[in-house]
ZAMARGU-4260 file (C-alpha; in steps of 0.2 Angstrom, whole numbers, plus 5000, padded with zeros to 4 digits):
<rodrens>
0) 5078/5187/4903 | 5086/5174/4914 | 5092/5180/4932 | 5109/5179/4936 | 5114/5165/4948
5) 5117/5168/4966 | 5132/5162/4977 | 5126/5149/4990 | 5139/5154/5002 | 5137/5168/5013
10) 5144/5187/5010 | 5162/5191/5018 | 5175/5204/5016 | 5175/5209/4997 | 5188/5202/4987
15) 5203/5214/4980 | 5202/5218/4960 | 5212/5204/4952 | 5224/5208/4939 | 5219/5202/4922
20) 5232/5191/4913 | 5231/5181/4898 | 5239/5164/4901 | 5251/5156/4891 | 5249/5137/4884
25) 5242/5125/4898 | 5254/5113/4905 | 5249/5096/4909 | 5246/5096/4928 | 5257/5084/4937
30) 5255/5077/4955 | 5266/5092/4962 | 5255/5104/4956 | 5241/5099/4969 | 5239/5101/4988
35) 5240/5087/5001 | 5225/5085/5013 | 5236/5085/5030 | 5229/5094/5045 | 5228/5090/5062
40) 5210/5088/5061 | 5208/5078/5047 | 5215/5060/5042 | 5222/5059/5026 | 5210/5051/5013
45) 5214/5033/5012 | 5211/5023/4996 | 5195/5013/4995 | 5191/5000/4984 | 5177/5006/4973
50) 5160/4998/4978 | 5151/4993/4962 | 5134/4992/4959 | 5126/4990/4941 | 5122/5006/4933
55) 5115/5010/4916 | 5128/5017/4904 | 5129/5037/4902 | 5117/5042/4888 | 5125/5048/4872
60) 5119/5066/4868 | 5109/5067/4852 | 5116/5078/4838 | 5110/5096/4837 | 5103/5104/4821
65) 5113/5112/4811 | 5108/5130/4805 | 5116/5144/4795 | 5123/5158/4807 | 5130/5176/4799
70) 5148/5177/4804 | 5151/5191/4817 | 5163/5204/4812 | 5181/5203/4816 | 5188/5211/4832
75) 5192/5230/4831 | 5209/5236/4828 | 5220/5241/4843 | 5208/5229/4856 | 5219/5225/4870
80) 5212/5208/4879 | 5202/5211/4895 | 5201/5230/4894 | 5184/5232/4890 | 5181/5248/4897
85) 5193/5257/4882 | 5181/5252/4869 | 5163/5257/4868 | 5148/5244/4861 | 5148/5256/4846
90) 5165/5254/4841 | 5172/5271/4848 | 5187/5273/4857 | 5184/5281/4875 | 5196/5294/4881
95) 5207/5288/4895 | 5201/5293/4911 | 5208/5305/4923 | 5216/5299/4939 | 5205/5309/4949
100) 5190/5300/4941 | 5197/5282/4942 | 5200/5286/4961 | 5182/5292/4964 | 5175/5276/4955
105) 5186/5264/4965 | 5181/5272/4982 | 5164/5271/4977 | 5166/5253/4973 | 5173/5249/4989
110) 5161/5259/4999 | 5146/5250/4989 | 5155/5232/4992 | 5160/5234/5009 | 5150/5224/5022
115) 5137/5233/5032 | 5142/5237/5051 | 5129/5226/5059 | 5136/5211/5051 | 5140/5199/5064
120) 5156/5188/5062 | 5151/5168/5066 | 5159/5161/5081 | 5175/5150/5079 | 5174/5131/5083
125) 5181/5128/5099 | 5197/5121/5103 | 5191/5107/5113 | 5187/5090/5106 | 5170/5079/5107
130) 5171/5065/5120 | 5167/5048/5112 | 5172/5032/5104 | 5182/5037/5088 | 5177/5029/5071
135) 5183/5033/5053 | 5170/5035/5042 | 5167/5037/5022 | 5158/5051/5015 | 5150/5055/4997
140) 5163/5068/4995 | 5177/5068/4982 | 5193/5079/4982 | 5194/5091/4968 | 5214/5096/4964
145) 5218/5111/4954 | 5235/5116/4946 | 5244/5132/4948 | 5241/5148/4938 | 5226/5140/4930
150) 5214/5154/4924 | 5196/5156/4918 | 5187/5171/4912 | 5169/5176/4918 | 5156/5184/4905
155) 5139/5190/4907 | 5127/5181/4894 | 5110/5188/4889 | 5099/5178/4877 | 5086/5189/4869
160) 5071/5183/4855 | 5074/5191/4838 | 5059/5198/4829 | 5059/5203/4812 | 5049/5217/4806
165) 5048/5227/4789 | 5052/5245/4787 | 5049/5258/4774 | 5067/5267/4775 | 5073/5269/4758
170) 5090/5270/4765 | 5090/5252/4771 | 5095/5240/4757 | 5087/5225/4767 | 5069/5227/4771
175) 5070/5217/4784 | 5077/5225/4803 | 5080/5213/4817 | 5073/5220/4833 | 5076/5212/4850
180) 5064/5209/4864 | 5068/5224/4874 | 5062/5236/4859 | 5046/5224/4856 | 5041/5223/4874
185) 5036/5241/4872 | 5023/5237/4858 | 5018/5219/4864 | 5015/5217/4885 | 5017/5198/4883
190) 5035/5191/4880 | 5038/5172/4883 | 5052/5170/4895 | 5068/5160/4888 | 5070/5146/4900
195) 5086/5138/4905 | 5084/5124/4894 | 5080/5134/4879 | 5095/5146/4885 | 5107/5129/4885
200) 5101/5124/4867 | 5104/5142/4859 | 5122/5142/4869 | 5127/5125/4861 | 5120/5130/4843
205) 5130/5147/4845 | 5147/5137/4851 | 5144/5125/4836 | 5142/5139/4823 | 5156/5151/4828
210) 5170/5138/4832 | 5172/5131/4814 | 5186/5141/4808 | 5200/5151/4814 | 5196/5169/4817
215) 5177/5166/4825 | 5175/5170/4842 | 5174/5152/4850 | 5188/5146/4838 | 5199/5134/4849
220) 5191/5141/4867 | 5182/5130/4879 | 5167/5138/4885 | 5154/5133/4900 | 5137/5140/4903
225) 5125/5138/4918 | 5110/5140/4908 | 5106/5158/4914 | 5118/5173/4916 | 5136/5165/4919
230) 5149/5160/4904 | 5167/5155/4908 | 5180/5152/4895 | 5198/5145/4896 | 5204/5161/4885
235) 5197/5178/4883 | 5186/5180/4867 | 5193/5191/4852 | 5182/5205/4856 | 5172/5213/4870
240) 5156/5214/4870 | 5149/5203/4857 | 5133/5202/4850 | 5128/5187/4837 | 5112/5181/4831
245) 5109/5162/4832 | 5095/5152/4824 | 5088/5137/4831 | 5076/5125/4822 | 5065/5114/4832
250) 5052/5103/4821 | 5045/5115/4808 | 5049/5129/4816 | 5065/5140/4815 | 5067/5154/4829
255) 5080/5168/4830 | 5089/5174/4845 | 5102/5187/4849 | 5116/5183/4862 | 5126/5196/4871
260) 5141/5192/4878 | 5151/5203/4889 | 5166/5202/4902 | 5160/5205/4919 | 5165/5222/4926
265) 5175/5217/4941 | 5185/5201/4946 | 5182/5194/4928 | 5198/5183/4928 | 5197/5168/4940
270) 5214/5160/4946 | 5209/5143/4954 | 5225/5142/4964 | 5217/5153/4976 | 5208/5137/4983
275) 5225/5130/4988 | 5230/5146/4996 | 5214/5147/5004 | 5216/5130/5012 | 5234/5132/5016
280) 5229/5149/5026 | 5238/5160/5013 | 5224/5171/5009 | 5206/5175/5017 | 5199/5181/4999
285) 5181/5172/5002 | 5174/5183/4987 | 5188/5175/4975 | 5185/5158/4982 | 5166/5158/4980
290) 5169/5164/4962 | 5182/5149/4959 | 5168/5137/4967 | 5154/5144/4955 | 5164/5142/4940
295) 5169/5123/4944 | 5150/5120/4949 | 5146/5126/4931 | 5161/5117/4923 | 5156/5100/4931
300) 5138/5101/4925 | 5139/5109/4910 | 5139/5093/4898 | 5127/5084/4908 | 5115/5098/4907
305) 5117/5101/4889 | 5111/5080/4887 | 5099/5077/4902 | 5086/5083/4912 | 5093/5097/4924
310) 5084/5101/4940 | 5090/5110/4951 | 5106/5104/4956 | 5102/5087/4951 | 5102/5078/4934
315) 5089/5066/4927 | 5089/5054/4915 | 5076/5051/4902 | 5072/5034/4906 | 5054/5028/4912
320) 5053/5030/4932 | 5045/5019/4943 | 5025/5018/4947 | 5022/5030/4960 | 5003/5034/4958
325) 4991/5032/4943 | 4998/5049/4938 | 5014/5050/4945 | 5031/5041/4941 | 5047/5041/4953
330) 5063/5045/4943 | 5082/5045/4950 | 5095/5056/4945 | 5112/5063/4954 | 5114/5078/4963
335) 5131/5086/4962 | 5138/5103/4971 | 5155/5109/4974 | 5160/5115/4991 | 5175/5122/4999
340) 5177/5114/5016 | 5190/5109/5029 | 5196/5096/5018 | 5198/5109/5003 | 5187/5109/4988
345) 5177/5093/4986 | 5164/5088/4976 | 5148/5082/4984 | 5138/5067/4975 | 5123/5061/4980
350) 5106/5051/4973 | 5091/5060/4972 | 5073/5057/4966 | 5059/5067/4960 | 5040/5063/4955
355) 5036/5066/4937 | 5019/5068/4929 | 5016/5052/4919 | 5013/5056/4900 | 4994/5051/4900
360) 4978/5060/4894 | 4972/5076/4905 | 4956/5067/4909 | 4966/5053/4920 | 4974/5067/4930
365) 4958/5075/4933 | 4949/5059/4938 | 4964/5057/4949 | 4962/5074/4959 | 4944/5071/4960
370) 4945/5054/4967 | 4932/5049/4954 | 4926/5047/4936 | 4924/5064/4927 | 4910/5057/4917
375) 4898/5054/4933 | 4901/5072/4939 | 4887/5084/4931 | 4897/5101/4934 | 4912/5105/4944
380) 4910/5114/4961 | 4923/5129/4965 | 4931/5120/4976 | 4936/5105/4964 | 4939/5118/4950
385) 4952/5127/4962 | 4960/5110/4964 | 4962/5105/4945 | 4968/5122/4943 | 4982/5122/4954
390) 4987/5105/4949 | 4988/5107/4931 | 4994/5125/4928 | 5010/5127/4922 | 5011/5110/4914
395) 5014/5107/4895 | 5001/5097/4885 | 5000/5091/4868 | 4984/5094/4858 | 4981/5077/4850
400) 4966/5083/4837 | 4979/5089/4825 | 4997/5084/4819 | 5011/5091/4810 | 5025/5085/4799
405) 5041/5090/4804 | 5060/5085/4797 | 5060/5072/4810 | 5042/5066/4806 | 5026/5069/4814
410) 5022/5078/4830 | 5009/5087/4841 | 5010/5106/4844 | 5013/5110/4863 | 5005/5121/4874
415) 5007/5127/4892 | 4991/5128/4904 | 4988/5144/4911 | 4972/5140/4919 | 4953/5133/4917
420) 4939/5143/4907 | 4925/5151/4919 | 4912/5142/4907 | 4909/5124/4901 | 4914/5120/4884
425) 4896/5120/4878 | 4895/5138/4883 | 4912/5145/4878 | 4906/5156/4863 | 4918/5163/4851
430) 4916/5170/4832 | 4921/5158/4819 | 4920/5159/4800 | 4917/5142/4792 | 4925/5140/4773
435) 4914/5149/4761 | 4900/5154/4774 | 4897/5168/4785 | 4905/5172/4801 | 4893/5166/4816
440) 4895/5162/4835 | 4899/5145/4839 | 4901/5134/4855 | 4918/5125/4858 | 4909/5108/4856
445) 4900/5113/4840 | 4917/5120/4833 | 4926/5104/4836 | 4912/5094/4829 | 4911/5106/4812
450) 4930/5107/4811 | 4938/5091/4816 | 4923/5078/4817 | 4927/5075/4835 | 4911/5073/4847
455) 4917/5079/4865 | 4913/5066/4878 | 4912/5079/4893 | 4904/5096/4885 | 4900/5102/4904
460) 4917/5102/4908 | 4928/5118/4907 | 4941/5121/4894 | 4960/5121/4897 | 4967/5138/4896
465) 4982/5138/4886 | 4996/5149/4877 | 4995/5168/4879 | 4989/5175/4895 | 4982/5190/4889
470) 4972/5181/4875 | 4972/5162/4880 | 4967/5148/4868 | 4955/5135/4873 | 4956/5118/4871
475) 4945/5103/4878 | 4952/5093/4891 | 4949/5076/4883 | 4960/5082/4868 | 4976/5085/4878
480) 4989/5075/4884 | 5003/5078/4896 | 5019/5081/4889 | 5033/5068/4896 | 5047/5072/4906
485) 5039/5085/4918 | 5041/5086/4937 | 5028/5087/4949 | 5029/5106/4956 | 5014/5105/4969
490) 5015/5097/4987 | 5014/5077/4987 | 4999/5070/4997 | 5004/5060/5012 | 5000/5045/5003
495) 5011/5050/4989 | 5025/5055/5001 | 5025/5040/5011 | 5026/5030/4995 | 5040/5040/4988
500) 5049/5037/5004 | 5046/5018/5005 | 5052/5016/4985 | 5067/5027/4986 | 5071/5025/5004
505) 5077/5006/5003 | 5094/5007/4997 | 5106/5002/5009 | 5123/5013/5012 | 5135/5001/5002
510) 5122/5001/4987 | 5119/5020/4988 | 5138/5025/4989 | 5142/5011/4975 | 5130/5021/4964
515) 5139/5037/4968 | 5156/5030/4965 | 5151/5024/4949 | 5144/5039/4943 | 5161/5049/4945
520) 5171/5037/4936 | 5158/5037/4923 | 5157/5055/4922 | 5175/5061/4923 | 5187/5046/4921
525) 5179/5035/4908 | 5181/5034/4889 | 5163/5034/4886 | 5155/5049/4876 | 5151/5060/4891
530) 5167/5055/4901 | 5177/5060/4886 | 5170/5076/4884 | 5171/5080/4903 | 5190/5074/4904
535) 5192/5086/4889 | 5186/5101/4899 | 5194/5095/4915 | 5211/5096/4906 | 5208/5111/4898
540) 5207/5119/4916 | 5220/5109/4925 | 5207/5101/4936 | 5206/5082/4943 | 5194/5074/4952
545) 5198/5060/4964 | 5190/5042/4961 | 5191/5039/4980 | 5177/5042/4993 | 5184/5054/5005
550) 5189/5047/5025 | 5184/5059/5039 | 5185/5056/5058 | 5171/5056/5069 | 5166/5052/5088
555) 5151/5042/5095 | 5143/5052/5110 | 5134/5041/5123 | 5114/5042/5125 | 5107/5049/5140
560) 5097/5040/5153 | 5078/5045/5154 | 5067/5045/5168 | 5048/5040/5170 | 5036/5041/5184
565) 5040/5034/5201 | 5060/5035/5198 | 5059/5022/5182 | 5073/5024/5172 | 5077/5018/5155
570) 5095/5018/5144 | 5093/5019/5125 | 5101/5007/5115 | 5104/5009/5097 | 5092/5024/5097
575) 5077/5018/5105 | 5069/5010/5119 | 5055/5000/5128 | 5043/5008/5140 | 5035/4990/5142
580) 5044/4975/5146 | 5040/4961/5134 | 5040/4947/5146 | 5029/4957/5159 | 5018/4968/5146
585) 5006/4976/5162 | 5022/4981/5171 | 5031/4994/5161 | 5034/5011/5164 | 5020/5025/5168
590) 5021/5042/5159 | 5033/5055/5168 | 5018/5066/5170 | 5001/5057/5166 | 4986/5068/5160
595) 4968/5063/5163 | 4956/5058/5150 | 4939/5063/5156 | 4923/5072/5148 | 4927/5065/5130
600) 4915/5060/5118 | 4918/5050/5102 | 4910/5055/5084 | 4910/5042/5071 | 4912/5051/5052
605) 4919/5034/5044 | 4903/5036/5031 | 4904/5017/5029 | 4888/5007/5031 | 4896/4991/5034
610) 4905/5000/5048 | 4890/5009/5055 | 4881/4993/5057 | 4893/4986/5069 | 4897/5002/5075
615) 4891/5004/5093 | 4898/4987/5098 | 4916/4991/5089 | 4916/5009/5097 | 4912/5003/5114
620) 4925/4989/5114 | 4937/5001/5107 | 4934/5014/5120 | 4935/5000/5133 | 4952/4994/5130
625) 4959/5012/5124 | 4955/5016/5143 | 4963/5000/5150 | 4979/5005/5140 | 4979/5023/5146
630) 4977/5017/5164 | 4992/5005/5162 | 5003/5020/5155 | 4998/5029/5171 | 4984/5040/5166
635) 4967/5042/5175 | 4955/5037/5162 | 4937/5037/5161 | 4924/5031/5148 | 4917/5041/5134
640) 4903/5050/5139 | 4893/5047/5122 | 4895/5041/5104 | 4888/5051/5090 | 4887/5042/5072
645) 4885/5055/5057 | 4879/5044/5043 | 4884/5054/5028 | 4892/5070/5025 | 4888/5088/5019
650) 4901/5101/5017 | 4893/5115/5028 | 4878/5106/5038 | 4890/5091/5046 | 4900/5105/5054
655) 4887/5116/5059 | 4877/5101/5068 | 4893/5096/5078 | 4897/5114/5084 | 4879/5114/5088
660) 4882/5098/5100 | 4896/5103/5106 | 4889/5121/5112 | 4877/5109/5123 | 4892/5101/5133
665) 4901/5114/5143 | 4911/5103/5152 | 4919/5094/5136 | 4938/5091/5135 | 4941/5080/5121
670) 4935/5072/5105 | 4939/5056/5098 | 4935/5056/5077 | 4933/5041/5068 | 4938/5048/5051
675) 4933/5039/5033 | 4946/5031/5023 | 4960/5041/5014 | 4951/5038/4997 | 4936/5048/5002
680) 4936/5064/4992 | 4933/5076/5006 | 4946/5066/5018 | 4959/5081/5019 | 4946/5094/5021
685) 4936/5084/5035 | 4952/5083/5044 | 4957/5102/5041 | 4939/5106/5049 | 4941/5095/5064
690) 4958/5103/5069 | 4950/5120/5066 | 4935/5115/5077 | 4946/5110/5091 | 4963/5119/5091
695) 4955/5136/5087 | 4938/5137/5090 | 4933/5128/5104 | 4951/5125/5114 | 4946/5104/5114
700) 4959/5092/5112 | 4955/5081/5096 | 4963/5064/5091 | 4959/5056/5074 | 4958/5038/5072
705) 4955/5031/5053 | 4941/5019/5051 | 4954/5008/5042 | 4963/5005/5057 | 4948/5000/5068
710) 4938/4988/5055 | 4941/4975/5040 | 4924/4977/5031 | 4929/4960/5022 | 4933/4950/5035
715) 4921/4961/5047 | 4935/4960/5060 | 4943/4972/5071 | 4961/4978/5068 | 4968/4987/5082
720) 4980/4978/5094 | 4989/4982/5110 | 5004/4991/5101 | 4992/5003/5090 | 4984/5008/5108
725) 5000/5012/5115 | 5006/5022/5101 | 4989/5032/5101 | 4990/5036/5120 | 5009/5044/5116
730) 5001/5055/5106 | 4984/5058/5117 | 4994/5061/5134 | 5005/5077/5128 | 4990/5084/5118
735) 4981/5084/5136 | 4997/5093/5145 | 5005/5077/5150 | 5024/5071/5147 | 5028/5055/5142
740) 5047/5054/5146 | 5060/5067/5153 | 5079/5068/5153 | 5087/5062/5169 | 5100/5070/5178
745) 5117/5064/5177 | 5135/5069/5178 | 5137/5068/5159 | 5123/5082/5157 | 5129/5097/5150
750) 5130/5111/5162 | 5118/5122/5154 | 5104/5109/5160 | 5108/5109/5178 | 5104/5126/5183
755) 5084/5126/5186 | 5073/5142/5179 | 5087/5148/5168 | 5086/5141/5152 | 5072/5144/5138
760) 5074/5131/5123 | 5066/5138/5107 | 5062/5130/5090 | 5058/5139/5073 | 5052/5136/5056
765) 5044/5142/5042 | 5034/5132/5030 | 5032/5137/5012 | 5020/5133/4999 | 5025/5120/4985
770) 5035/5128/4972 | 5024/5136/4958 | 5009/5137/4971 | 5003/5153/4971 | 4988/5150/4982
775) 4995/5145/4999 | 5004/5157/5010 | 5021/5156/5020 | 5018/5153/5039 | 5031/5154/5053
780) 5030/5144/5070 | 5040/5147/5086 | 5039/5136/5101 | 5048/5140/5118 | 5051/5129/5134
785) 5044/5135/5150 | 5049/5120/5162 | 5066/5112/5170 | 5062/5097/5160 | 5061/5105/5143
790) 5046/5095/5139 | 5031/5108/5139 | 5032/5121/5124 | 5022/5134/5121 | 5017/5138/5103
795) 5013/5152/5091 | 5010/5153/5073 | 5009/5168/5062 | 5006/5171/5043 | 5022/5178/5034
800) 5017/5195/5026 | 5025/5190/5011 | 5024/5173/5004 | 5041/5163/5003 | 5048/5176/5015
805) 5061/5165/5025 | 5066/5179/5038 | 5053/5179/5052 | 5047/5196/5052 | 5036/5195/5068
810) 5049/5185/5079 | 5049/5199/5091 | 5031/5200/5095 | 5030/5181/5093 | 5046/5180/5107
815) 5038/5193/5118 | 5022/5182/5121 | 5034/5167/5124 | 5044/5177/5137 | 5027/5181/5145
820) 5021/5163/5146 | 5039/5159/5153 | 5038/5172/5166 | 5020/5167/5170 | 5026/5148/5176
825) 5044/5153/5182 | 5041/5170/5190 | 5056/5177/5181 | 5063/5178/5163 | 5076/5165/5157
830) 5094/5170/5159 | 5099/5158/5143 | 5093/5156/5127 | 5095/5142/5115 | 5087/5146/5097
835) 5087/5132/5085 | 5082/5137/5067 | 5076/5127/5054 | 5073/5128/5037 | 5089/5141/5033
840) 5099/5137/5018 | 5118/5143/5018 | 5116/5159/5009 | 5102/5164/5022 | 5114/5162/5036
845) 5121/5181/5038 | 5104/5187/5034 | 5096/5178/5048 | 5108/5182/5060 | 5106/5201/5055
850) 5088/5202/5056 | 5081/5188/5068 | 5094/5189/5081 | 5093/5206/5086 | 5074/5204/5086
855) 5077/5192/5101 | 5086/5205/5111 | 5073/5217/5107 | 5059/5207/5114 | 5068/5206/5130
860) 5070/5225/5130 | 5051/5226/5129 | 5047/5216/5146 | 5063/5222/5156 | 5076/5234/5147
865) 5088/5229/5161 | 5088/5210/5158 | 5101/5204/5146 | 5101/5186/5142 | 5115/5176/5135
870) 5109/5169/5118 | 5115/5155/5106 | 5108/5154/5089 | 5111/5139/5078 | 5103/5133/5062
875) 5098/5114/5060 | 5099/5109/5042 | 5092/5091/5035 | 5090/5096/5017 | 5108/5093/5012
880) 5115/5079/5003 | 5132/5073/5014 | 5131/5056/5019 | 5142/5044/5030 | 5145/5026/5029
885) 5155/5015/5040 | 5169/5006/5031 | 5160/4990/5033 | 5146/4997/5021 | 5134/5000/5037
890) 5124/5015/5043 | 5133/5025/5056 | 5128/5023/5074 | 5116/5035/5083 | 5126/5049/5091
895) 5139/5050/5078 | 5146/5067/5077 | 5157/5074/5063 | 5167/5090/5065 | 5182/5088/5052
900) 5185/5086/5035 | 5167/5090/5027 | 5164/5105/5039 | 5169/5123/5036 | 5188/5127/5040
905) 5185/5138/5055 | 5167/5141/5058 | 5157/5132/5073 | 5146/5117/5063 | 5145/5099/5065
910) 5136/5084/5058 | 5126/5075/5070 | 5116/5057/5066 | 5105/5055/5081 | 5093/5041/5073
915) 5095/5023/5070 | 5096/5019/5051 | 5085/5002/5050 | 5081/5005/5032 | 5091/5014/5019
920) 5103/5027/5021 | 5103/5039/5037 | 5104/5057/5035 | 5112/5066/5047 | 5108/5083/5052
925) 5119/5098/5050 | 5121/5111/5063 | 5129/5128/5061 | 5132/5140/5076 | 5128/5158/5070
930) 5129/5166/5088 | 5135/5159/5105 | 5135/5172/5120 | 5134/5156/5132 | 5152/5151/5127
935) 5148/5134/5123 | 5161/5119/5123 | 5161/5107/5108 | 5158/5092/5118 | 5143/5102/5127
940) 5136/5108/5112 | 5135/5091/5104 | 5128/5083/5118 | 5115/5095/5122 | 5108/5094/5103
945) 5108/5074/5104 | 5099/5074/5122 | 5085/5085/5116 | 5082/5071/5100 | 5077/5059/5115
950) 5062/5069/5121 | 5052/5071/5107 | 5035/5065/5115 | 5027/5055/5101 | 5039/5040/5100
955) 5052/5029/5111 | 5065/5033/5098 | 5079/5045/5097 | 5073/5057/5081 | 5084/5065/5068
960) 5082/5083/5075 | 5080/5091/5092 | 5062/5090/5099 | 5059/5109/5098 | 5063/5109/5079
965) 5050/5095/5076 | 5038/5104/5086 | 5039/5120/5077 | 5039/5110/5060 | 5023/5101/5066
970) 5015/5118/5071 | 5019/5127/5056 | 5011/5112/5046 | 4996/5111/5056 | 4993/5130/5053
975) 4993/5125/5035 | 4980/5113/5037 | 4968/5124/5046 | 4970/5136/5032 | 4967/5124/5018
980) 4949/5119/5026 | 4931/5118/5018 | 4927/5137/5023 | 4940/5144/5010 | 4931/5155/4999
985) 4937/5158/4980 | 4944/5174/4985 | 4956/5165/4996 | 4965/5158/4980 | 4972/5175/4978
990) 4980/5178/4995 | 4998/5176/4989 | 4997/5182/4971 | 4990/5199/4974 | 5006/5204/4968
995) 5001/5196/4951 | 5015/5195/4937 | 5029/5203/4944 | 5033/5192/4958 | 5041/5178/4948
1000) 5036/5160/4942 | 5033/5155/4961 | 5021/5169/4963 | 5021/5177/4980 | 5014/5195/4985
1005) 5007/5205/5000 | 4990/5198/5003 | 4976/5210/5005 | 4975/5216/5024 | 4955/5210/5026
1010) 4960/5192/5019 | 4977/5191/5029 | 4967/5196/5044 | 4953/5181/5040 | 4966/5169/5037
1015) 4977/5175/5054 | 4960/5171/5063 | 4962/5152/5057 | 4977/5149/5064 | 4976/5159/5080
1020) 4975/5144/5091 | 4965/5145/5107 | 4975/5150/5121 | 4971/5133/5132 | 4979/5122/5118
1025) 4994/5134/5115 | 5003/5127/5131 | 5000/5110/5126 | 5008/5099/5111 | 4991/5101/5102
1030) 5001/5096/5084 | 5005/5080/5091
</rodrens>
């Protein structure tokens, strides 16, 4: 059963019940029906000429199969539209309820829907303006106008599989009785879930079958469906509830379904004119507004979702994608979302990209996972089996060994992979009766040879488990092929992610916005097939979507001044600055606080014979030039004590040997590892064990240098240069406890920065496993500053008790540790706290502020009950689809702030683009203030946020998020790397999925306590490292 779609906006006050009225004929909306943009904070949208870019024509939807569907019974006599409570499902008339009963029910509903008392109201936008240069910008939002008295009706829809079983009841004329999924579930534990794609096919077949003649349920009625639980209609249906049977034919199979439709119990009539009233300040009924937005979202996505590939909020075509890797293609889609903002309801449209599995043989996929030829591997190790299972589980495959004839031609049966067999194909035995012979036990290899005359090439490889989880079928991997148009559900590798960013991030703003504008015109204003269908729906509900990009105002904040050692100052320009003078490379700035590079060794783990032959000379030259560069940047650098060459790699013995050598060097502080190339089969696992060795087990600073960056085996020449060494030292100095650059005191500094030993800046994030990953746990990370330059941070990482839990449940204990460290360095507790929270969606805002915000106050109370700090809590979002562009078609300048038009009507939120957009289209960060006891002015809040983007220690550029937010993200990712090392046993794979089948398709359960403790010990960073930026 599909789950009901949740609203994305936060909950507010409950909506009063709306009166159900049946509308008269719908008039054509004219211009006077629509609100104007207006308002002092928002300039009127200007007419912008479309920026054209060539796009493929919208695909024409394919015809759906026509099937014979029985006609539903006529509506019952005495039915009154919308009053569903007066008629029972069996058709019996209910007695009218007494006034006291109605009052009790109403009181109960009001009590249940009233918000909890501990709900905090979000702070309102300050009245002051941001100080800076004013610039008008274009954004990828399109105004939506709704007519007066436009109504829609909200229904719950439920799709069930129909199973037919013979019965022996003599009173039944038809010996075949249809039973629903709910009845059969008691007899059959396994019941396939109906997905949204199949739901949409069933819905479309239902509309076609029940709208042909007058008197049918959907005759003359427009209906839209979200693929899950919600259906909206232009007029009320002739009966309520409704239960109809639908037959759907696909290939040579015909499946029967029941569709149950029922008017929702409360607020089932949606009056879209409330959006106009809300914008004009005539109502504050947020619940009704959210329902209106839900309906328009469903309406605008309905037709495209039926014809194309819907994934989340994006729609993808079926055209072939671009090559991303040997097993992945990159496909582009269009993201759409209706938003109710300061300018009114808008349609946010953006280009999206996703990786899809190539429709290729499963063997090729496995070769890519193993980084080698499957035929050269005698038997798979548990580590390799686990990686293959994680990659393939959930994918659909075609069994190529046998074909079928359908109405559309030859096709192959499709199956979904649920795992791998424990035994290889030549050892998997089962009972089989060959035609005319006795039953005997045969292996999968023998069965395919005798039955299909196929000699398996990989008899020692496991089989794919497909179909029913309780009784799966076993298919040899070489007879299976991946079905096309399947999105990758795992996390992309670093190589895949960088390649995807390189390919998809090349589009300049004028090109991106041109495609977006063309999409809106093609979908909602053109005379092509899909455009005509969408216009019919829009006309039915008196909705109009603008063709023009929305214009908003912005301010550009001046960048801060930065300081290095010896009163050396620099002023960023266009989001970056030079630490060294190009004319005098050796006369540049020195680190603000330089660490010492001493008592360190080099471990060569390149496993490259050509490199090892020249290794001693190369390592000696590299070490000398690295130390020389460190001295130029102000560090005290001594030569490495020794270099150790490790000729080959053994998963367990190699790191055991390294630990033995380290134990003999008590004064050791740092290790530089020369790691193998990324194509090495154990490259990721080696990196994980290196960081476990340094960060957790020994408290040592570790720096990895890939051998490919040092030595070119073909030309037998070194590859590093001065720029590479500088970038390396920008990472090494903070790891050793130094500070590269800091903010300089100036008159423009926000007041909160000026008082010493009073402010702690905190960043927090939660790292989740990839969708569909039932192995990795979720990890929370919190970093807190403890110096007056806001450059030194103390880091804590914890496993979340339940996977995919976004709330940081242990924030109180983590914050106590931060405060103790702050108190140790400053001899006092902070008077003010600014808490940046990353990774929270809009629907979680209220939950975060209700649950995490009080934990901060509790942490202070545990140390000093009398200490009452002032706390500011704001969320930083990067995963949104709002983009900006200058009217000349260029990226916005660093420091651009937008706090009107596309922001909330009254809450304190703003967009800030703090980085320079050199390639592609810049993505601004969205900041939403959930609590503000410090009483920030709008200008000070934006400046503080922008200034913190300049002290990210790993580079000499202003980054897209404040430094503590980036640090929390890096710390959570480092903990994820630590968990995924070589030492993970087979039991670890069940850490998340102990809840098993009941936790949804993404898995997620409570880990066994002993396993939870074991994994937590792998991410408990050594106390020496916690005060340093060990994750840089």
